[in-house]
C-alpha positions, 0 to 999 in steps of 0.5 A: 277274291275270297282272300281279299274279302277275308282281309277286308273283314279282318281289317274291319274287325267285329265292330266294323262287320256289325256296322256294315250289317246294321247299314245293310239292314237300315237301308231296306228298312228306311225305304219300306217303313220310314219313308212311307211313314214320313210321307203319310205324316206329311199328307195327314198334316196337310189334310189337317191344315186344310180342315182347320181352315174355316170355309170362306175365311181368309187366312191371317197374315203371319204375325197377325195374332189378333186375327189368329185369336179371333179365328180360335174363338170362332171355333167355339159355340156362342153362349146363347147356343148352350141349350143346344149343346145340352140337348146334344149331351142328353141325346148322346146319353139317350143313344148310349142308353145311360140314365142321367140323374139330376146333376149340378150345372154351374157357369164360370166366366173368366177373363178372355173370350171363353166361358166354362159351363161345368156339369156334374152328372150322376150316370147309371148304366153298364160300363160299355154304355158309360164308355160309349156315352163319354166317347160320343160326347168327346168325339161329337162335342169338340168344345167339351172336356172331360174333367173327371169320371168316378165309377162305383158298383154296389156289388162285384157281380152288378152289371150296372154302375153308378158313375159321376161324370164331370164335363166342361162345355167351353162357350164363346162370349157374345 
């Protein structure tokens, strides 16, 4: 038995022995790490697809691009809900305990079904507060994008930062 094993190892050579070792390592790795990860990805993909469907809305037939486009636009708030969106933005600032200074607001209508409302806000607060504010806005207001953030500190030891946050709220045209 020992002699047969020795002849087999000699026949395989160092590369063959390494290949068998890799194979023996990969099989348990596949069953303990990769297979469960693939199952989790499939489960999350299915959950995301279920969540993406709006309640009571029929799914479009494959190739029905107009219905898909309409479904896409329906996810954005209507333009007349802009004051509510701004109130939500201010509420996030209040919860995050940042101070909003007078900002610049500009509506931009583009061709297509969406309008962009650009907001440039000077913000004052600590770094964790500013980070919480931006994080809350992006998490709770999914149709808002963060365009730029600029931080400035008067002195290195200052806990308060002056920041300029540029956001865009995308709204559906009526």
